[in-house]
C-alpha positions as CSV (number, residue, x, y, z in Angstrom):
1,X,0.0,0.0,0.0
2,X,1.7,3.2,-1.2
3,X,0.6,6.5,0.3
4,X,3.5,8.7,-0.7
5,X,7.1,8.9,-1.7
6,X,9.4,8.1,1.2
7,X,12.1,10.0,-0.6
8,X,10.2,13.1,0.2
9,X,11.5,12.6,3.8
10,X,15.1,13.7,3.9
11,X,16.4,11.4,6.7
12,X,14.9,8.2,5.2
13,X,17.6,8.1,2.5
14,X,20.2,6.7,4.9
15,X,18.4,6.2,8.2
16,X,15.2,4.6,9.5
17,X,13.0,6.9,11.7
18,X,10.2,5.2,13.5
19,X,9.7,7.9,16.2
20,X,6.5,9.7,15.2
21,X,5.2,9.4,18.7
22,X,8.0,11.9,19.6
23,X,9.0,13.6,16.3
24,X,8.1,12.7,12.8
25,X,10.6,12.8,9.9
26,X,11.1,16.0,8.0
27,X,9.2,16.3,4.7
28,X,10.9,18.3,1.9
29,X,7.9,20.6,1.7
30,X,8.0,21.3,5.4
31,X,11.7,22.2,5.1
32,X,10.9,24.4,2.0
33,X,8.2,26.2,4.0
34,X,10.6,26.9,6.8
35,X,13.1,28.3,4.3
36,X,10.3,30.5,2.8
37,X,9.9,32.2,6.1
38,X,13.6,32.6,6.6
39,X,13.9,34.0,3.0
40,X,11.0,36.4,3.6
41,X,12.6,37.6,6.9
42,X,16.0,38.0,5.2
43,X,14.7,39.7,2.1
44,X,11.9,41.9,3.4
45,X,12.9,42.5,7.0
46,X,9.3,41.7,8.0
47,X,6.1,40.8,6.2
48,X,3.6,40.7,9.0
49,X,0.5,40.4,6.8
50,X,1.9,37.4,4.9
51,X,3.2,35.7,8.0
52,X,-0.1,36.1,9.8
53,X,-2.0,34.8,6.7
54,X,0.2,31.6,6.6
55,X,-0.6,31.0,10.2
56,X,-4.3,31.6,9.5
57,X,-4.2,29.1,6.7
58,X,-2.7,26.5,9.1
59,X,-5.6,27.3,11.5
60,X,-8.1,26.7,8.7
61,X,-6.5,23.4,7.7
62,X,-6.4,22.1,11.3
63,X,-10.1,23.0,11.7
64,X,-10.8,20.9,8.6
65,X,-8.7,18.0,9.9
66,X,-10.9,17.7,13.0
67,X,-14.3,18.9,11.4
68,X,-14.5,22.1,13.4
69,X,-15.4,25.6,12.3
70,X,-12.5,28.0,11.8
71,X,-13.5,30.2,14.8
72,X,-13.5,27.2,17.1
73,X,-9.7,26.9,16.8
74,X,-7.1,28.9,18.6
75,X,-3.4,29.0,17.9
76,X,-1.3,28.2,21.0
77,X,2.3,27.2,21.5
78,X,1.9,23.7,23.1
79,X,-0.5,21.2,24.7
80,X,0.6,22.6,28.1
81,X,-0.3,26.1,27.0
82,X,-3.7,25.1,25.6
83,X,-4.5,23.0,28.7
84,X,-3.6,25.7,31.1
85,X,-5.6,28.3,29.1
86,X,-8.7,26.2,29.5
87,X,-8.1,25.2,33.1
88,X,-7.7,28.8,34.2
89,X,-10.7,30.2,32.2
90,X,-13.5,27.8,33.2
91,X,-16.1,29.2,35.7
92,X,-16.4,27.1,38.9
93,X,-19.7,25.2,39.2
94,X,-21.3,24.6,42.6
95,X,-20.9,21.0,43.8
96,X,-18.6,20.1,40.9
97,X,-15.1,19.9,42.3
98,X,-13.7,16.7,40.8
99,X,-11.3,16.5,37.8
100,X,-11.1,13.1,36.3
101,X,-7.8,12.3,34.6
102,X,-6.2,8.9,33.7
103,X,-3.1,7.1,34.8
104,X,-2.1,7.1,31.1
105,X,-2.2,10.9,30.6
106,X,1.0,12.7,29.6
107,X,2.4,14.3,32.8
108,X,1.8,17.9,31.8
109,X,-2.0,17.3,31.9
110,X,-1.7,16.2,35.5
111,X,0.6,19.1,36.3
112,X,-2.0,21.6,34.9
113,X,-4.9,20.3,36.9
114,X,-3.0,19.6,40.1
115,X,-1.9,23.2,40.0
116,X,-5.5,24.4,40.1
117,X,-6.9,25.2,43.6
118,X,-10.2,23.9,44.8
119,X,-10.3,20.7,42.8
120,X,-9.9,17.0,43.8
121,X,-8.0,15.3,41.0
122,X,-9.0,11.7,40.5
123,X,-7.2,9.2,38.2
124,X,-8.9,6.5,36.2
125,X,-6.8,3.3,36.6
126,X,-5.5,1.2,33.8
127,X,-5.6,-2.6,33.6
128,X,-3.0,-4.5,31.5
129,X,-2.1,-1.3,29.6
130,X,-5.7,-0.4,28.8
131,X,-8.6,1.5,30.5
132,X,-11.9,-0.4,30.4
133,X,-15.0,1.8,29.9
134,X,-16.5,0.7,33.3
135,X,-13.5,2.3,35.0
136,X,-14.8,5.7,33.8
137,X,-18.4,4.8,34.8
138,X,-17.2,4.2,38.4
139,X,-15.3,7.4,38.7
140,X,-17.3,10.0,36.8
141,X,-20.2,11.3,38.9
142,X,-22.5,14.4,39.2
143,X,-19.5,16.0,41.1
144,X,-17.2,15.7,38.1
145,X,-16.3,19.1,36.5
146,X,-14.0,17.9,33.8
147,X,-13.0,14.6,32.2
148,X,-9.6,14.8,30.5
149,X,-8.7,11.9,28.1
150,X,-5.6,11.1,26.1
151,X,-7.0,9.9,22.8
152,X,-4.0,7.7,22.3
153,X,-1.5,6.9,25.0
154,X,2.0,8.4,24.6
155,X,3.4,5.4,26.4
156,X,2.0,2.3,24.7
157,X,-0.4,3.6,22.0
158,X,-3.6,2.5,23.7
159,X,-6.5,4.1,21.8
160,X,-9.7,5.1,23.7
161,X,-13.3,5.2,22.6
162,X,-13.8,9.0,23.0
163,X,-17.5,9.0,21.9
164,X,-18.5,6.4,24.6
165,X,-16.5,8.2,27.3
166,X,-18.0,11.5,26.3
167,X,-21.5,10.0,26.7
168,X,-20.7,9.1,30.3
169,X,-19.2,12.5,31.0
170,X,-22.0,14.6,29.5
171,X,-24.7,12.4,31.2
172,X,-23.1,13.7,34.4
173,X,-22.9,17.3,33.2
174,X,-19.1,17.2,32.9
175,X,-16.9,18.8,30.3
176,X,-14.7,16.7,28.0
177,X,-11.1,17.6,27.2
178,X,-9.1,15.6,24.7
179,X,-5.3,15.5,24.4
180,X,-5.0,14.5,20.8
181,X,-1.2,15.0,20.5
182,X,-0.6,11.3,19.8
183,X,-3.7,10.8,17.6
184,X,-4.0,13.8,15.3
185,X,-2.4,12.9,12.0
186,X,-2.7,9.2,12.4
187,X,-6.4,8.5,13.1
188,X,-9.5,10.4,12.0
189,X,-10.9,12.9,14.5
190,X,-14.4,14.4,14.2
191,X,-15.0,16.7,17.2
192,X,-18.7,16.9,16.4
193,X,-19.4,13.2,16.0
194,X,-17.3,12.4,19.1
195,X,-19.1,15.2,21.1
196,X,-15.9,16.8,22.3
197,X,-15.9,20.1,24.2
198,X,-12.1,20.9,24.2
199,X,-9.2,19.4,22.2
200,X,-5.6,20.3,21.9
201,X,-2.8,18.9,19.6
202,X,0.7,19.9,18.8
203,X,2.3,19.6,15.4
204,X,5.6,17.8,15.9
205,X,4.4,14.2,16.1
206,X,2.1,12.6,13.5
207,X,1.2,16.0,12.1
208,X,4.6,16.2,10.5
209,X,5.5,19.7,12.0
210,X,7.9,21.1,14.6
211,X,7.6,22.1,18.3
212,X,6.4,25.5,19.2
213,X,2.9,25.5,17.8
214,X,-0.3,23.7,18.7
215,X,-4.0,24.2,18.1
216,X,-6.8,24.4,20.7
217,X,-10.4,23.5,19.8
218,X,-13.2,25.0,21.9
219,X,-16.8,24.1,21.1
220,X,-18.5,27.3,19.9
221,X,-21.4,26.9,22.4
222,X,-18.9,27.2,25.2
223,X,-16.2,29.5,24.0
224,X,-17.9,32.9,24.4
225,X,-18.9,32.0,28.0
226,X,-15.2,31.8,28.9
227,X,-12.9,34.5,30.1
228,X,-9.3,33.8,29.3
229,X,-6.8,34.3,32.1
230,X,-3.9,33.5,29.8
231,X,-4.1,36.0,27.0
232,X,-2.3,38.4,24.8
233,X,-2.9,41.0,22.0
234,X,-3.8,38.4,19.4
235,X,-6.6,37.2,21.6
236,X,-8.4,40.6,21.3
237,X,-11.2,41.5,18.9
238,X,-8.9,44.1,17.3
239,X,-5.2,43.4,18.0
240,X,-4.2,46.5,16.1
241,X,-6.3,48.9,18.1
242,X,-3.2,49.2,20.4
243,X,-5.3,50.3,23.4
244,X,-3.4,49.4,26.5
245,X,-6.4,50.4,28.8
246,X,-9.0,48.0,27.3
247,X,-9.5,44.3,27.2
248,X,-12.0,43.2,24.5
249,X,-11.7,39.5,23.8
250,X,-12.1,38.1,20.3
251,X,-15.2,36.0,19.5
252,X,-15.3,32.2,20.0
253,X,-12.1,30.2,20.4
254,X,-10.0,33.0,18.9
255,X,-10.0,34.7,22.3
256,X,-7.5,32.0,23.3
257,X,-4.9,33.2,20.8
258,X,-2.3,34.9,22.9
259,X,0.9,36.6,21.8
260,X,2.3,36.9,18.4
261,X,1.9,33.7,16.4
262,X,5.0,31.5,16.2
263,X,5.5,32.4,12.5
264,X,8.2,30.0,11.5
265,X,6.3,27.1,13.2
266,X,3.2,28.3,11.4
267,X,4.9,28.0,8.0
268,X,5.9,24.4,8.9
269,X,2.4,23.6,10.1
270,X,0.7,25.0,7.0
271,X,2.8,22.8,4.7
272,X,2.5,19.7,6.9
273,X,-1.3,19.9,7.2
274,X,-1.5,20.2,3.4
275,X,0.4,17.0,3.0
276,X,-1.8,15.1,5.4
277,X,-5.1,16.4,4.1
278,X,-4.1,15.6,0.5
279,X,-3.4,12.0,1.4
280,X,-6.4,11.6,3.7
281,X,-6.2,10.5,7.4
282,X,-8.5,7.6,6.8
283,X,-6.0,6.1,4.3
284,X,-3.1,6.8,6.8
285,X,-5.0,5.0,9.5
286,X,-5.6,1.9,7.4
287,X,-1.9,1.7,6.4
288,X,-0.8,2.2,10.0
289,X,-3.0,-0.6,11.2
290,X,-1.3,-2.8,8.6
291,X,2.1,-1.8,10.0
292,X,0.9,-2.2,13.6
293,X,-0.3,-5.7,13.0
294,X,3.1,-6.6,11.4
295,X,5.0,-5.0,14.3
296,X,3.1,-7.0,16.9
297,X,3.4,-10.3,15.1
298,X,7.1,-9.9,14.3
299,X,8.1,-8.7,17.8
300,X,6.3,-11.7,19.4
301,X,8.1,-14.0,17.0
302,X,11.4,-12.5,18.3
303,X,10.2,-13.3,21.8
304,X,10.1,-9.6,22.8
305,X,7.6,-8.3,25.5
306,X,5.0,-6.0,24.1
307,X,3.4,-3.4,26.5
308,X,0.9,-2.2,23.9
309,X,-2.6,-3.7,23.3
310,X,-2.4,-6.7,21.1
311,X,-5.7,-5.9,19.4
312,X,-5.2,-3.6,16.5
313,X,-8.5,-1.6,16.9
314,X,-7.4,-0.8,20.5
315,X,-4.1,0.9,19.6
316,X,-2.5,3.5,17.4
317,X,0.7,3.3,15.4
318,X,2.9,3.0,18.5
319,X,4.1,-0.5,19.5
320,X,5.9,-0.3,22.8
321,X,8.5,-3.0,23.5
322,X,9.8,-3.6,27.0
323,X,13.5,-3.1,27.6
324,X,15.0,-2.6,31.1
325,X,17.2,0.4,30.0
326,X,15.2,2.1,27.4
327,X,17.2,5.3,27.2
328,X,20.4,3.4,26.7
329,X,18.9,1.2,24.0
330,X,17.5,4.2,22.2
331,X,21.0,5.7,22.0
332,X,22.5,2.4,20.8
333,X,19.9,2.1,18.1
334,X,21.0,5.5,16.7
335,X,24.5,4.0,16.2
336,X,22.9,1.5,13.8
337,X,21.0,4.3,12.0
338,X,17.6,3.6,13.6
339,X,15.7,6.4,15.3
340,X,13.1,5.2,17.8
341,X,11.8,6.8,21.0
342,X,12.2,5.6,24.6
343,X,9.8,6.3,27.5
344,X,10.1,4.8,30.9
345,X,11.0,1.1,30.3
346,X,9.8,0.8,26.7
347,X,11.2,1.5,23.2
348,X,8.3,2.9,21.1
349,X,8.2,1.8,17.5
350,X,5.9,4.4,16.0
351,X,5.8,4.4,12.2
352,X,4.1,6.9,10.0
353,X,2.8,6.6,6.4
354,X,6.4,6.9,5.0
355,X,7.6,3.8,6.8
356,X,7.5,0.2,5.6
357,X,7.3,-3.3,7.1
358,X,11.0,-3.6,6.3
359,X,11.7,-0.5,8.4
360,X,9.9,-2.1,11.4
361,X,11.7,-5.4,10.9
362,X,15.1,-3.7,11.0
363,X,14.1,-1.7,14.1
364,X,12.8,-4.8,15.9
365,X,15.8,-6.8,14.9
366,X,18.1,-4.0,16.2
367,X,16.3,-4.2,19.6
368,X,16.7,-7.9,19.7
369,X,20.4,-7.7,18.7
370,X,21.1,-5.1,21.4
371,X,19.3,-7.1,24.1
372,X,21.2,-10.2,23.2
373,X,24.3,-8.4,24.3
374,X,26.0,-8.5,20.9
375,X,27.1,-4.9,20.5
C-alpha cells in the first residue's frame, strides 16, 4: 500500500526513523516552507501580513482536519499552554469539584490540573495497559467538573473510545477535554461526531511539523462563555487597536490566541497539514493498522515483550517494546541508523505513512540484537 514517496522525507535516504510518537521525519515541503519564512525575513525584514496569513491558513486546515469551524480553533504554543488556558478560564460550578484524569495521561496534563486550587483530581486506573470503559463509569459522577482523556497513549499507543466516554461525562454534566497530540495525523478525528468540548494537539508528532505551535479547539457553544486568564494581544477582537487600557476578547475560540503567532512554526504547520489532508487521514489510519499488525506479530516472533494492546483496533501506530534500560537502548539504536523513542522502560516503534514493514523489521531486529548483548 503506497501512500507517498518516502524519498520526500530527507532522513529516510540513509536512516530509519520510527519515532513519530516523539518527532516525525522532516518532509521536503516542510523544510521548504521553513526556508520560505527565513527568506522572507532575510529579504523583506518583515512581512507581517503574509506571516499572519500563513498561520491563519494553518488554523483553517487544522479545523478541517478535526471537522471544526475556523472560529472554534485557537493558535497556541503547546499542549501545556492550551490545557492551562482552559483550566484557568472555566467558571467554577457549585458542587462540581472533581477533575477526572487517567493514569495514562501525559504528565503535563496532571501538572496543569494539580496546579489548580479547589479541585480534587482523580485518576482512572489502567488494567493491563488499557482502560476499560467501566473504570470511567465508576469514577465520573455528578460532582465531576472535567474529564480529560488522552485519545492515544504516549506510552503504549492505547486508543480510547472517545465517543463512549463523552456520553458518560455529558450524562453527568461534565466537560470533556481531549489530548490529541498522539492521535492527530494518524487517526480520523471528528469533534462533532465524538461530542468533544475541548481538544488540543501539537504539530511535531504525527502532524509532521515542529515544536512551538499547537491548536486548541473549543466548542462554539462554550467559547464565548469563557474569560481567558492566559491571553495576549492576538486574543483581542482588534489586535491592532493598540489600546493598553481596554480588554475586549475576540469572538469564540480565537479569544484563546495569545501573543504573536510562532510564525516559522506556522509556516511548517501550514505545509505539513496540506500533505496530510491531501493523502487523507482515513488512508493513513488503514496503512498504520497494517504496519501495527506486522510489528506486533514480528516482535512476538522475536520473543520480545509488548506493552501495547495486542488488538489492532485498541491501539494506534505505537508498539511499545519492553526493555530494562530504554534510554540506553535508544542511543545504541542510533548507532545503527535507527531512530526510535524511549519512554520509561519501553522503546516505542511508532511508524508513519512513509515507513515500511522492512523498516519495522530492522528496528525490531536491532532491539533484539542489542538485548542479546551483541554490541
